[in-house]
C-alpha positions in Angstrom: -92.6 39.4 -23.6 -92.4 39.1 -19.5 -89.9 37.7 -17.2 -92.0 35.2 -15.4 -89.0 33.4 -13.4 -85.7 34.1 -12.4 -82.7 32.4 -10.5 -79.5 32.2 -9.6 -77.6 28.5 -10.4 -74.6 27.5 -8.6 -73.1 24.3 -9.5 -72.0 22.2 -6.7 -69.1 20.8 -9.2 -65.6 23.0 -8.6 -63.1 23.3 -11.1 -59.5 22.3 -9.5 -56.9 24.8 -10.1 -53.5 23.0 -11.5 -51.4 24.7 -8.8 -52.3 26.9 -6.1 -53.1 30.4 -7.5 -52.0 33.9 -5.6 -52.7 36.9 -8.6 -50.1 39.9 -7.9 -52.7 42.0 -6.2 -53.0 39.4 -3.4 -49.2 39.7 -3.1 -47.4 39.0 -0.6 -49.2 37.7 2.1 -53.0 36.8 0.3 -54.4 33.0 0.2 -53.6 31.4 -2.6 -56.9 30.3 -4.4 -57.4 26.1 -5.5 -60.5 25.6 -7.1 -63.2 27.9 -9.1 -67.2 27.8 -8.9 -69.7 28.9 -11.2 -72.9 30.6 -10.9 -75.0 32.8 -12.6 -78.4 34.2 -13.6 -81.2 32.4 -15.4 -84.3 34.4 -16.7 -87.5 32.5 -18.0 -90.3 34.3 -20.0 -93.5 33.8 -20.7 -92.7 33.0 -24.2 -90.0 30.3 -23.5 -87.0 32.1 -23.7 -84.3 31.6 -21.3 -82.1 34.3 -20.9 -78.4 34.0 -19.0 -76.1 36.4 -17.5 -73.3 36.4 -14.5 -74.5 36.5 -10.8 -73.4 40.1 -9.2 -75.6 39.8 -5.9 -78.7 41.3 -6.3 -81.4 38.8 -5.8 -83.4 37.5 -9.3 -86.8 38.5 -7.7 -85.7 42.1 -8.7 -86.4 41.1 -12.4 -89.7 39.1 -12.4 -92.4 41.1 -14.5 -90.1 42.9 -16.6 -90.3 43.0 -20.2 -86.9 42.6 -21.5 -87.1 45.0 -24.0 -87.6 47.7 -21.3 -84.0 46.9 -20.2 -83.1 50.8 -20.6 -85.5 51.5 -18.0 -84.8 48.3 -15.6 -80.9 50.1 -15.8 -82.5 53.7 -15.0 -84.2 52.7 -12.1 -81.5 50.1 -10.7 -78.1 51.2 -12.0 -78.4 55.0 -12.7 -76.4 55.4 -9.5 -76.5 59.3 -9.4 -79.3 59.2 -6.8 -79.5 58.1 -3.2 -79.9 54.3 -2.9 -79.7 53.5 -6.5 -76.4 52.1 -6.6 -76.6 49.1 -4.1 -78.5 46.7 -5.7 -75.9 45.0 -8.0 -77.8 44.1 -10.9 -75.8 44.3 -14.0 -75.9 40.4 -14.0 -79.6 40.3 -14.6 -79.4 43.7 -16.8 -76.8 41.5 -19.0 -79.4 38.6 -19.0 -82.4 40.6 -20.3 -80.2 42.1 -23.0 -79.6 38.0 -23.5 -83.2 37.8 -24.0 -83.8 40.8 -26.1 -81.2 39.4 -28.7 -82.8 35.9 -28.6 -86.3 37.5 -29.0 -84.7 38.8 -31.9 -83.0 35.8 -33.7 -79.4 38.4 -33.7 -76.4 38.7 -31.9 -76.9 41.3 -29.5 -74.2 43.6 -31.1 -75.7 43.7 -34.2 -79.0 45.5 -32.4 -76.9 47.9 -30.4 -75.1 49.2 -34.1 -72.3 47.6 -35.0 -69.0 49.0 -35.5 -66.9 45.5 -35.9 -67.2 42.1 -35.7 -63.7 41.2 -34.3 -62.1 42.5 -31.4 -58.2 42.7 -30.3 -57.8 41.2 -27.1 -54.7 41.4 -24.9 -53.4 38.0 -22.7 -53.8 39.5 -18.9 -51.1 37.4 -17.1 -52.0 37.6 -13.2 -49.2 36.5 -11.3 -45.5 37.5 -10.5 -43.1 34.9 -11.6 -39.3 34.4 -12.0 -38.1 36.6 -15.0 -37.0 33.9 -17.0 -40.3 32.3 -16.5 -42.1 35.9 -18.0 -39.8 35.6 -21.0 -41.0 31.9 -21.7 -44.6 32.7 -20.7 -44.9 35.8 -23.1 -43.0 33.4 -25.9 -45.7 31.1 -25.4 -48.2 33.4 -25.6 -46.7 35.3 -28.9 -46.8 31.7 -30.5 -50.5 31.2 -29.7 -51.4 34.3 -31.5 -51.6 37.1 -29.2 -50.5 40.3 -30.3 -50.7 42.3 -27.0 -49.9 41.0 -23.4 -50.0 42.4 -19.9 -47.8 41.9 -17.1 -48.4 42.4 -13.5 -45.9 44.8 -11.0 -46.1 44.4 -7.3 -42.8 43.2 -6.1 -41.7 44.5 -3.0 -38.9 46.9 -4.9 -40.2 48.5 -7.5 -37.3 48.8 -9.3 -37.4 44.6 -9.6 -41.0 45.2 -11.4 -39.2 47.4 -13.9 -36.4 45.1 -14.3 -38.6 42.6 -15.3 -40.8 44.3 -17.8 -37.3 45.4 -19.5 -35.9 41.8 -19.7 -39.4 41.2 -21.5 -39.1 44.1 -24.1 -35.5 43.1 -24.5 -36.6 39.4 -25.5 -39.7 40.2 -27.5 -38.5 43.4 -29.1 -41.0 45.6 -30.7 -42.8 42.6 -32.2 -45.4 42.6 -28.8 -47.8 45.2 -27.9 -46.8 45.2 -24.1 -49.0 46.4 -21.0 -48.4 46.9 -17.5 -50.8 46.4 -14.4 -49.6 48.2 -11.2 -52.9 47.0 -9.3 -52.1 50.5 -7.0 -55.8 50.7 -6.3 -56.0 47.0 -4.8 -55.9 46.5 -1.0 -53.1 44.1 -0.4 -51.8 43.6 2.9 -48.2 43.9 3.9 -47.3 45.5 0.5 -45.6 49.3 0.4 -47.4 51.3 -2.1 -45.8 53.6 -4.6 -45.9 57.3 -3.7 -46.3 59.5 -6.5 -42.8 60.1 -6.8 -42.4 56.7 -7.5 -45.5 56.4 -9.9 -43.7 59.0 -11.9 -40.5 57.8 -12.1 -41.2 54.4 -13.1 -44.0 55.9 -15.8 -40.9 57.5 -17.1 -38.7 54.7 -17.5 -41.8 52.3 -19.0 -42.3 54.9 -21.6 -38.7 54.4 -22.6 -39.6 51.0 -23.0 -42.3 51.7 -25.2 -45.1 50.2 -23.0 -48.7 51.1 -24.3 -50.2 51.3 -21.3 -49.5 51.5 -17.3 -52.5 50.7 -15.5 -53.3 52.0 -11.8 -49.9 53.7 -11.1 -52.2 55.2 -8.1 -55.2 54.6 -6.2 -58.4 55.5 -8.0 -59.1 58.6 -5.5 -56.0 60.2 -6.1 -57.4 61.6 -9.4 -55.0 65.0 -8.9 -51.7 62.2 -8.9 -53.3 60.3 -11.8 -53.6 63.1 -13.8 -50.1 64.8 -13.1 -48.4 61.6 -14.4 -50.9 61.7 -17.6 -49.6 65.0 -18.4 -46.2 63.8 -17.9 -45.3 61.1 -20.3 -46.9 60.3 -23.5 -47.3 56.6 -22.8 -51.2 56.2 -22.2 -52.3 55.8 -18.1 -55.4 53.3 -17.8 -57.7 52.7 -14.7 -61.1 52.5 -13.0 -62.1 48.9 -13.1 -63.4 49.9 -9.4 -65.4 52.8 -10.4 -68.8 51.9 -9.0 -71.1 53.7 -11.4 -71.4 55.3 -14.8 -71.5 59.2 -12.9 -68.5 58.1 -10.6 -66.4 58.4 -13.9 -67.2 62.4 -14.4 -64.5 64.0 -12.2 -61.6 61.5 -13.6 -62.6 63.0 -16.9 -62.7 66.3 -16.0 -59.5 66.4 -14.5 -57.5 64.5 -17.1 -56.6 61.4 -14.8 -57.0 59.0 -17.2 -55.8 58.3 -21.1 -58.0 54.9 -21.1 -61.0 54.2 -19.1 -61.3 50.6 -17.9 -64.8 50.1 -17.3 -65.8 46.7 -16.0 -69.5 45.6 -16.5 -69.5 43.5 -14.2 -67.6 44.1 -11.0 -69.4 46.1 -8.6 -72.6 45.3 -10.5 -73.8 48.7 -11.5 -72.8 49.0 -15.1 -73.5 46.6 -17.5 -73.7 46.8 -21.2 -75.6 50.1 -21.1 -73.3 51.5 -18.8 -70.2 50.5 -19.9 -71.6 51.8 -23.6 -72.6 55.4 -22.1 -68.7 54.9 -20.4 -67.4 54.9 -23.8 -69.5 57.4 -25.0 -68.3 59.8 -22.4 -64.5 58.8 -23.0 -65.5 59.5 -26.7 -66.6 63.1 -25.8 -63.4 64.1 -23.9 -61.2 62.1 -26.4 -60.3 59.1 -24.6 -60.0 55.6 -25.4 -61.7 52.7 -23.4 -60.2 49.4 -23.2 -62.9 47.6 -20.6 -61.3 45.7 -17.6 -63.0 42.3 -17.6 -63.6 40.5 -14.3 -62.3 36.8 -13.8 -65.3 35.9 -12.5 -64.5 31.9 -11.7 -65.4 29.7 -14.2 -67.6 31.8 -16.0 -65.5 34.0 -17.8 -67.6 33.9 -21.0 -70.7 35.7 -19.2 -68.1 38.0 -18.2 -66.2 38.5 -21.7 -69.3 37.9 -24.2 -71.1 40.8 -23.2 -68.2 43.0 -23.0 -67.0 42.1 -26.9 -71.4 42.9 -27.8 -70.6 46.1 -26.0 -67.9 47.3 -27.3 -68.1 46.1 -30.9 -71.0 48.9 -30.9 -68.5 51.8 -29.9 -66.0 54.1 -31.9 -62.9 54.0 -29.3 -61.9 50.4 -28.0 -58.8 49.8 -29.5 -58.7 46.2 -27.9 -60.4 43.8 -24.7 -58.8 42.4 -21.5 -59.2 38.6 -21.7 -57.5 37.4 -18.3 -55.3 34.3 -19.9 -52.8 32.9 -17.8 -51.3 29.3 -18.2 -51.1 26.7 -16.5 -54.0 28.5 -13.9 -56.2 30.6 -16.1 -57.5 28.7 -19.6 -60.1 27.4 -21.2 -60.1 24.5 -19.0 -60.6 26.2 -15.6 -62.4 29.5 -16.7 -64.8 28.0 -19.5 -65.1 24.8 -18.8 -68.9 25.1 -18.2 -69.9 26.4 -22.0 -70.5 24.6 -25.2 -68.0 26.8 -27.2 -65.2 28.7 -25.5 -64.3 32.5 -26.4 -61.2 31.9 -28.3 -58.4 34.2 -30.3 -57.8 33.3 -33.9 -54.3 33.7 -35.6 -54.7 37.8 -36.0 -54.7 38.0 -31.8 -58.3 38.9 -32.1 -61.9 37.3 -30.8 -65.0 37.2 -33.0 -67.9 38.6 -31.1 -70.4 35.4 -30.7 -72.8 35.1 -33.3 -75.5 33.5 -32.1 -78.7 35.1 -30.9 -78.3 37.3 -27.9 -74.5 36.8 -25.9 -74.3 33.7 -28.6 -73.1 31.8 -25.5 -74.6 28.5 -23.8 -73.9 26.5 -20.8 -73.5 23.4 -20.9 -76.0 21.8 -18.7 -74.7 18.4 -18.2 -71.3 19.3 -17.3 -72.7 21.4 -14.4 -74.1 18.2 -12.6 -76.5 19.1 -9.5 -77.2 22.7 -9.2 -78.2 24.9 -6.4 -81.1 27.2 -7.0 -82.0 30.0 -5.8 -85.3 31.3 -7.4 -87.3 34.7 -7.4 -90.0 32.9 -4.7 -86.8 32.8 -2.0 -84.5 30.3 -1.4 
């Protein structure tokens, strides 16, 4: 089996958001988004199978002629990232589409071919905005009522002690019935925001630990491994991060220095990990006695193409306690992030999402909803 044609499809239909969206990591001066778009890769084989993956920037011609069963060789050639020139192709979306074809050729869901450990994974609702404190409480209580057992709050207010007060109020409202996670987003560029010092980050970490926060994400920039290691050694609460880490081998120093208790690789963001790379990161973490809780890129209206491969990859490792699920009503909902797919990925009453059990990734695009599409194929524009 070979890929004989590959294309990028971009829907001309956009998804309007119910209200303008400025996530916390763009505070205070970021331009709010008002709509989401959709794009993806689509690969065609000589045996009539079609594979899909999220668009990550690589030209689709990169995969033409490849046998999907040689996806490991494709990853090693284009995404390994430890030699000059191999980390710039942003090919993870193509790698994911190849894995989709491998599963479809076998007629099996991908996680079973990778060696299933479980078929359901706990997910946490990753909220995205800074809200008035009473609105945070109301939202978290609503998320609990929907079945979420874990919720992540964002910190990025001008005064970090106001951030702490918001978390404290939410914890008092929900008691110990909820797994509460916190993301400081201190690795994101944000014009006009005063970033935390090491001393501020350590003080806040100790206060958040007293509130029984499960993990504190990105309390310092990713490059400050020494500072992250100091915080991780000073509190029993998990310190998490690394979503922007570009390649598998860029995790090496973070692990060696003890910068993170929880590694958060993203299969899609950066375009250099994919399913193969995420599983390697999980193996590295396991060797060092660390956990992995993947970051899931909110890639506009194609969330299932980022979430589904993450679920498949993590269902085949031993050290993943939960997975991120970008969800922040009324903006980030199934209607805005999953509307172009036949069956949305939904949590169950147990707070988990079932790993899709269809062949390959197990998610299908609803072609009728896409309307007219703009196509860049492997032969050119």
